[in-house]
C-alpha positions in Angstrom: -91.0 46.8 85.8 -92.3 45.4 89.8 -95.2 44.4 88.2 -93.5 42.3 85.6 -91.4 40.9 88.4 -94.5 39.6 90.1 -95.5 37.9 86.7 -92.2 36.3 86.5 -92.5 34.9 89.8 -96.4 33.5 89.2 -95.7 32.5 86.1 -92.9 30.2 87.6 -95.2 28.8 90.0 -93.6 30.4 93.0 -95.8 30.0 96.4 -96.7 33.6 97.7 -95.1 34.5 100.7 -96.6 33.8 104.1 -97.5 37.0 106.3 -95.3 36.0 108.8 -92.5 35.9 106.1 -93.9 39.5 104.7 -93.6 40.6 108.7 -89.8 39.4 109.2 -88.7 40.7 105.9 -90.2 44.0 106.6 -88.2 44.1 110.2 -85.1 42.1 109.8 -81.7 43.7 109.0 -80.7 43.3 105.8 -77.1 43.7 106.5 -75.0 40.2 107.7 -73.3 41.7 110.8 -76.2 42.8 111.5 -78.2 39.7 110.9 -75.3 37.5 112.4 -75.8 39.3 115.7 -79.1 38.5 115.9 -78.4 34.6 115.4 -75.7 35.2 118.2 -78.1 37.3 120.8 -81.8 35.4 120.1 -80.9 32.4 121.3 -78.8 33.4 124.1 -81.2 35.4 125.8 -83.7 32.9 125.0 -81.5 30.1 127.1 -80.9 33.0 129.9 -85.1 33.2 129.9 -85.3 29.6 130.1 -82.7 29.4 132.9 -84.3 32.4 134.9 -87.4 31.1 134.6 -86.5 27.6 136.1 -84.4 29.1 138.8 -86.9 31.4 139.4 -90.2 29.3 139.5 -88.1 25.9 141.1 -84.8 26.7 142.7 -85.6 30.1 144.1 -89.7 29.6 144.8 -88.7 25.8 147.0 -85.3 27.8 149.0 -88.6 30.2 149.9 -90.7 27.6 150.8 -88.2 25.9 153.1 -87.2 28.8 155.0 -90.7 29.8 155.1 -91.6 26.9 156.8 -89.0 26.7 158.6 -89.9 30.3 160.8 -93.8 29.3 160.3 -92.6 26.0 162.8 -90.7 28.1 165.3 -93.9 30.5 165.7 -96.0 27.7 166.0 -94.1 26.3 168.8 -94.1 29.7 170.4 -98.4 29.8 170.0 -98.2 26.3 172.2 -96.0 27.5 174.7 -98.0 30.4 175.2 -101.2 28.6 175.1 -99.7 25.6 177.7 -97.6 28.0 179.8 -98.9 30.5 182.8 -98.9 34.1 182.1 -96.1 34.5 184.0 -93.7 32.7 182.0 -94.6 35.2 179.1 -91.4 37.5 179.7 -89.3 33.9 179.3 -90.7 32.6 176.5 -90.4 36.1 174.4 -86.6 36.1 175.2 -86.6 32.7 174.2 -87.7 33.6 170.9 -85.9 36.7 170.5 -82.4 35.4 171.4 -82.8 31.0 169.8 -85.5 31.7 167.1 -84.5 35.6 165.7 -88.2 36.3 166.5 -89.6 39.9 168.4 -92.8 38.7 169.3 -95.5 40.7 171.7 -98.8 39.6 173.5 -101.7 41.9 173.1 -104.9 41.3 175.4 -107.9 42.0 172.9 -108.1 44.1 169.8 -108.7 42.8 166.3 -106.9 42.5 163.5 -105.9 45.1 160.9 -107.1 44.8 157.4 -105.1 43.2 155.0 -102.1 44.6 153.7 -102.3 45.1 149.7 -99.3 43.5 148.3 -97.7 43.2 145.3 -98.9 41.1 142.2 -95.7 38.3 142.6 -94.6 38.7 146.0 -93.3 34.7 146.3 -92.7 35.6 150.3 -96.2 36.6 150.9 -97.8 34.1 148.9 -95.9 31.1 150.4 -95.6 32.1 154.0 -99.1 32.5 154.2 -99.9 29.6 152.8 -97.3 28.2 155.6 -98.7 29.9 158.7 -102.3 29.2 157.6 -101.8 25.1 157.1 -99.4 25.2 160.3 -101.5 27.3 162.8 -104.9 27.0 161.6 -105.6 30.6 163.2 -106.7 34.1 161.5 -103.9 36.4 161.2 -102.5 39.3 158.9 -99.5 39.7 157.3 -97.7 42.6 155.8 -94.4 41.8 153.7 -93.8 45.2 151.4 -93.9 47.8 154.5 -90.4 47.4 155.4 -87.4 46.5 153.0 -85.5 44.5 156.0 -88.5 43.0 158.3 -91.8 41.2 157.7 -95.1 41.5 160.6 -97.4 38.9 161.7 -100.3 38.7 163.4 -101.9 36.4 164.9 -105.3 35.7 166.9 -105.0 33.0 169.7 -108.1 32.1 171.9 -109.0 34.5 174.3 -109.3 37.3 172.1 -105.4 37.6 172.3 -103.3 39.1 169.2 -99.5 37.7 169.4 -97.2 40.7 167.4 -94.4 38.6 165.9 -91.8 40.9 163.8 -88.9 38.6 162.1 -85.8 39.7 159.6 -86.4 38.9 155.7 -83.9 37.1 154.8 -85.1 34.5 157.5 -88.1 33.7 155.2 -87.0 34.1 151.7 -83.0 33.3 149.4 -82.9 37.2 149.7 -79.7 36.6 147.7 -80.9 34.6 145.1 -80.4 38.4 142.6 -77.1 37.4 143.1 -77.1 34.4 141.3 -79.1 36.3 138.2 -76.7 39.4 138.3 -73.7 37.1 137.5 -75.8 35.3 135.1 -76.3 38.2 133.2 -72.7 39.5 133.4 -71.3 36.7 132.1 -73.2 36.4 129.3 -72.2 40.3 128.4 -69.1 39.3 128.5 -68.9 36.5 126.2 -71.3 38.4 124.4 -69.4 40.8 123.9 -66.1 38.6 122.9 -68.4 36.8 120.3 -69.6 40.3 118.8 -65.2 40.8 118.3 -64.5 37.4 116.8 -67.9 38.0 114.6 -66.8 41.3 113.2 -63.4 39.5 112.2 -65.4 36.7 110.2 -67.7 39.2 109.2 -64.7 42.2 108.0 -63.3 40.2 104.8 -67.2 39.3 103.8 -67.9 43.2 103.5 -64.5 43.5 101.8 -65.1 41.2 99.4 -68.8 42.9 98.9 -67.2 46.3 98.2 -64.4 45.3 95.4 -67.5 43.5 93.7 -69.6 46.5 94.0 -66.3 48.7 93.2 -65.6 46.6 89.9 -68.9 46.6 89.3 -69.1 50.2 89.1 -66.0 50.1 86.8 -63.9 50.9 89.6 -60.5 49.8 89.9 -60.1 47.6 93.2 -55.8 47.6 93.2 -55.8 46.7 97.3 -58.1 43.9 97.0 -56.6 40.4 98.8 -58.7 37.4 100.0 -58.7 36.8 103.7 -61.1 35.6 106.7 -62.0 31.6 106.3 -61.6 29.5 103.6 -64.7 30.0 102.1 -64.1 33.6 102.2 -61.2 33.2 100.9 -61.9 31.2 98.1 -64.7 33.0 97.2 -62.6 35.8 97.0 -59.9 34.0 95.0 -63.2 33.1 92.6 -63.8 37.1 92.2 -59.9 37.2 91.2 -60.1 35.0 88.6 -63.2 36.3 87.1 -62.0 39.7 87.4 -58.8 38.9 85.7 -61.2 37.2 83.1 -63.3 39.7 82.1 -61.0 42.7 81.8 -58.6 40.5 79.7 -61.6 39.7 77.8 -62.7 43.1 77.4 -58.6 44.0 76.3 -58.9 41.1 74.0 -62.5 42.9 72.2 -60.7 46.7 72.2 -57.1 45.5 70.5 -59.1 43.0 68.2 -62.0 46.3 67.3 -58.8 48.6 66.6 -57.3 46.8 65.0 -60.4 45.6 62.4 -61.6 49.6 62.6 -57.9 50.4 61.8 -57.6 48.4 58.7 -60.7 49.6 57.7 -59.9 53.3 58.1 -57.0 52.7 56.4 -59.3 51.4 53.2 -61.5 54.2 53.8 -59.0 56.6 53.6 -57.9 55.2 49.8 -61.9 55.3 49.1 -61.8 59.1 49.7 -58.4 59.8 48.0 -59.6 58.2 44.6 -63.0 60.2 45.2 -61.6 63.1 45.3 -59.0 62.3 42.0 -62.0 61.7 40.5 -63.3 65.3 41.2 -66.9 66.5 41.6 -68.8 64.1 39.5 -72.7 64.2 40.3 -73.0 60.5 40.3 -70.0 59.7 43.1 -71.8 62.1 45.2 -74.0 59.3 47.4 -70.8 57.4 47.2 -68.8 60.1 49.2 -72.3 60.7 51.3 -71.6 56.9 52.2 -67.8 57.1 53.2 -68.0 60.0 55.0 -71.0 58.0 57.2 -68.6 55.2 57.8 -65.7 57.1 58.5 -67.8 59.3 61.4 -69.3 55.7 62.4 -65.7 54.2 62.8 -64.3 57.0 65.0 -66.8 57.5 67.4 -66.4 53.3 68.1 -63.0 53.8 68.3 -63.7 56.8 70.8 -65.8 54.6 72.5 -63.4 51.8 73.0 -60.4 53.8 74.2 -62.2 55.7 76.1 -64.0 52.4 78.0 -60.0 51.1 78.8 -58.4 53.9 79.8 -60.4 56.4 81.8 -60.3 56.4 85.4 -63.3 56.9 87.9 -63.5 60.6 88.5 -65.9 63.8 89.4 -67.9 65.4 86.7 -70.2 68.5 88.0 -73.9 67.7 86.5 -74.6 71.5 85.7 -71.7 71.5 83.2 -73.3 68.8 81.5 -76.3 70.2 80.9 -74.8 74.1 80.4 -74.0 72.0 77.2 -76.9 70.6 76.2 -78.4 73.4 76.6 -75.4 75.3 74.3 -76.4 72.4 71.7 -80.2 72.0 71.7 -79.8 76.1 71.0 -77.5 75.2 68.2 -80.2 73.0 66.4 -83.3 75.1 67.2 -84.8 73.1 69.5 -86.8 73.7 72.7 -85.0 72.4 76.0 -85.3 72.8 80.1 -83.4 71.5 82.9 -83.4 70.3 86.2 -81.0 68.8 88.5 -81.8 67.7 92.0 -79.5 66.2 94.7 -75.6 66.8 94.7 -74.2 68.3 91.5 -70.8 66.6 91.9 -71.1 62.5 90.8 -68.0 59.8 90.5 -68.2 58.3 86.9 -65.9 58.0 84.4 -66.6 61.9 83.2 -66.0 61.4 79.7 -67.3 57.9 78.7 -70.8 59.1 81.1 -71.1 62.3 79.3 -71.1 60.7 75.8 -73.6 58.3 77.4 -75.9 61.5 77.8 -75.0 63.1 74.8 -75.6 60.3 73.3 -79.3 60.3 74.2 -79.6 63.7 74.6 -78.6 63.2 70.2 -81.6 60.6 69.4 -83.6 63.3 71.2 -82.7 65.9 69.2 -82.9 64.4 66.0 -86.3 63.4 66.3 -88.0 65.9 68.6 -88.7 69.3 68.7 -89.6 69.7 72.4 -86.5 67.7 75.5 -87.1 67.8 79.4 -83.7 66.5 80.8 -83.9 65.8 84.5 -80.9 64.4 86.5 -82.1 63.2 90.0 -78.2 62.4 92.5 -79.9 60.2 95.2 -78.3 58.3 98.0 -78.2 54.9 96.0 -79.1 55.8 92.6 -78.2 58.7 89.7 -80.5 59.0 87.3 -80.7 61.1 84.0 -84.5 60.8 82.8 -84.7 62.5 79.0 -88.2 63.1 77.2 -89.0 63.9 74.2 -92.3 65.2 71.9 -91.0 63.0 68.8 -92.8 59.9 67.7 -91.8 57.7 69.7 -90.4 54.1 69.8 -92.7 50.7 69.3 -92.8 49.1 72.7 -91.8 45.5 70.8 -88.9 47.5 69.2 -87.4 49.0 72.5 -84.8 46.4 72.8 -83.8 45.7 69.6 -83.0 49.3 69.1 -79.6 48.8 71.7 -78.4 46.2 69.4 -75.7 48.2 66.9 -76.4 48.8 63.7 -80.3 48.1 64.4 -82.8 50.6 62.2 -86.0 50.7 62.4 -88.7 50.6 59.8 -90.9 53.4 61.5 -91.0 57.3 61.8 -88.3 57.3 64.5 -85.4 56.0 61.3 -86.5 58.1 58.5 -83.3 60.2 59.0 -80.6 57.8 58.1 -78.1 60.4 59.4 -77.3 58.2 62.9 -74.6 55.7 62.9 -77.1 52.5 64.6 -74.2 52.8 67.5 -75.8 55.6 70.0 -78.0 54.0 72.1 -76.0 50.8 72.0 -72.9 52.8 73.5 -75.0 54.2 75.8 -76.5 50.9 77.0 -72.9 49.9 76.6 -71.3 52.9 79.1 -74.2 52.8 81.7 -73.7 48.6 82.7 -69.6 49.5 82.9 -71.1 51.9 85.5 -73.1 48.9 87.3 -76.7 50.6 85.5 -78.7 50.5 82.5 -80.5 52.2 79.8 -84.2 51.8 79.7 -87.2 52.9 77.3 -90.5 53.9 77.5 -93.7 56.3 76.8 -92.8 59.9 77.7 -95.5 61.9 78.9 -95.1 64.8 76.5 -95.9 62.3 73.8 -93.0 60.8 72.8 -90.2 58.3 74.1 -88.1 58.3 77.5 -85.5 57.3 78.2 -84.2 56.5 81.5 -79.9 56.5 82.7 -79.2 54.9 85.7 -76.4 53.9 87.6 -75.4 53.6 91.3 -74.5 56.8 93.1 
C-alpha cells in the first residue's frame, strides 16, 4: 500500500521532500497544541538570545571597559606619584590610594612577577583590564581576576626592580550587577510564556473537542454533547460539522426507510409466491423456482437485519474470544480446519452485533471455498485488525474491488457455488467503514485469499 501511494505521488508530479523537510517531519511533534507551543516558544527564545547577546556584547562590555579604564587611570596616577615622590612619602601615597581611590597598594623592593594565572576563556574582566593596564602603564604586569570572587590582584614591575602590589574590589572594574537584568528578562519571559500557554490552551481546546467529535462520528459513536465554541473560524467549522453529520444521518435514515419499505413489499410478494408454490404441491418442475424463492427470501432477511442493526445499534463491548469460539463451532459444523489467534486486549469497543456480523461474513466466505482457515485478531493501541487466511482458489487481483459491490458474482472458481446472496463482502466492508475502517483483500500465505478488516481501536 505504501509503495502504491509513492507511485501515485510520483505520477502526480510531486517533488520529493528535501532532507530538511524530512528531518522536520520526523522530529517535530504531530499534535496541534505542541506545534502551537513551538510557534510561541521558539521566537521568544530567539528574541531573548539576541537581546542577551547584544546586551552582553555591547552594554556589559562597554560598562566594564569604562570602569576598567577608570581604575587603570588611578593605578597609573599612583605609579606616577611613586616615581616622582621621595620614599618617605610612600605611606601617605598608600593612605591616599586606600581612602580616595579604593586601592590597597604595597611596594616591594626586588623580586620578579609570578607566573601568569590561567584564566577562564570567557572572562571579560581579565581581557579588558589587561588591555587597559598594558595601554596605560606600558609596564610588565601580572593580573589575577579568578582567585577571589570579590577582589582583583595586580602586580606591576616598576623601575629599579620594584614590584607594586595592587588589590582592588572587583565591582570597581566590573559591572557585576548586570546579571540582574538577565534574571529579570528571563523571569518576565517565563511569566509571559505561562500566560500565553494558558490562553493557547483555551484556543486549542475547542479544536481538539471538534477533532474528537469528528473521530467519534467516524467510528459510528454518538456525540450528543458536542457544541461549537472558541474562535469564530472554529465555531464555523463546528457548525459545518454538525450540519454535515445531520445530512449524513438524514440520508442514512432515508435510505434505511426506503430499503425497509422496498424489502417489505418484496417479502410480501415472495410470501404469495411461496403460498402458491405450496398449493401447487410437489411438482419436480417447480423445484428450481422453490430454490430461487428461498434464496431471495434469505437475501432479503439478511439485508433487513443489517439495515436494522446499522440504524439502531449503539457502541458497546465485544469480547474477541467469544467470537472466535463461535467461529470454531461453525468450522467444526462445516468440517473445516480452523486456527485462531487473539493478540492484545480481548475486549473492544464496537457495535457488537454489526462487528460480529462483519467477522462472520468474512469467515463464511472462507468456509464456502476453503478447507483450512486461519483467523488472527490483533488489538493494538490505535487499530483493531482481523485477518482471515484460507487455502481456497482465491480471487484475481483485478476483481478484488468488484467483489465488494452488491450482488457482484465472479465467473472463476471462487464463485462456482452460487448459494451465497452476493451481499456478504459488501455488508462486511459497509460495517467496517461505519466504524471508521475498511476491508481489503490480498494473497494469503496459505495459497488462497487473505481478508483484512481494520478499524480504529
